Structure formats: structure tokens, C-alpha cells
N, C-alpha and C positions, 0 to 999 in steps of 0.2 A: 327567033327571039332577039330583040335589039340589045346592044351593049348597055351596061348599067353605068351611070355616072358615079365617080368617086367623089366624096366630100372633100374639097380642097383644104379646109381647115383641119380636118381629122388626119389627112395624110401627112401634114406637116408636124403634127403633135404626137401621133401614136404609131407604134410598130407592133406587128404580131410575130411572136416567136414561133419556132418550129413545133413546140408543144401546144400552141394555140393561145398562149397567154398574151394579154395586151400590156405593153410597157410604155412608159412615158418619162420625160425628163422633169425632175422636180423643180418647182418654182422657187424664187428667192435667192438665186445664185448669180444674178447679173450685175448688180451694183450695191453700194452701201455695205460692203463686206467687212469693213474695218470694225464696225460696231457689233458684228455677230460673233459669237464664240466659235473657236476653232472646231470644237466637236460638232456643232451644228453644220458648219460648212462641209465637214467631212461626211456627215449624214446626207447632205443634199447632193453630194457627188454621185451617189448611187442612183440607179434607175428605179422608178416606182412601178409597181405592178397593180393593175386594176383588179377589183374583185370580180368574180364571174358574172354577176348581174350587170354591172356597168360595162364589162368587157363585151357582153352580148350586144349592147346598144351601140358601142363603138364599131363592132364588126359589121353591123348593118350599114354603117356609113362607108366602110371599106369593103366593098363586095368581092374584090379579087385578092384580098390579103389573106 
């Protein structure tokens, strides 16, 4: 059976944890931070976790993850 291609966009944006959850970096943290409340910036620091349904779709794009 041939090797499967990994989706380049997905491999840059998502990571699969040891337990099989798909995590990603939250958006809105790159610029214009002075206008955003500190509590929001603190929330955006943490990694986001996809729900199982979306995680399944992303895992299909990352066959070896």
C-alpha cells in the first residue's frame, strides 16, 4: 500500500495529543492587543481543544498523527 499524503495546512495548525485529542492555537493573539482586555488575552494564551466530531475530520488529514 502506498504512503498517504499529510495535509500541509493541517499539520501546521493542529497537533494530536497522546490521548488522541486534537489541539490548536487560538486566533486573535497576533496584533492589535492593546485594545483587547487582559482577561481575553490570558484566555487566548491557552490551547484550544476540538470536539470529537471535528477532531475526527482533522485526523483524516493527518494520517500518521
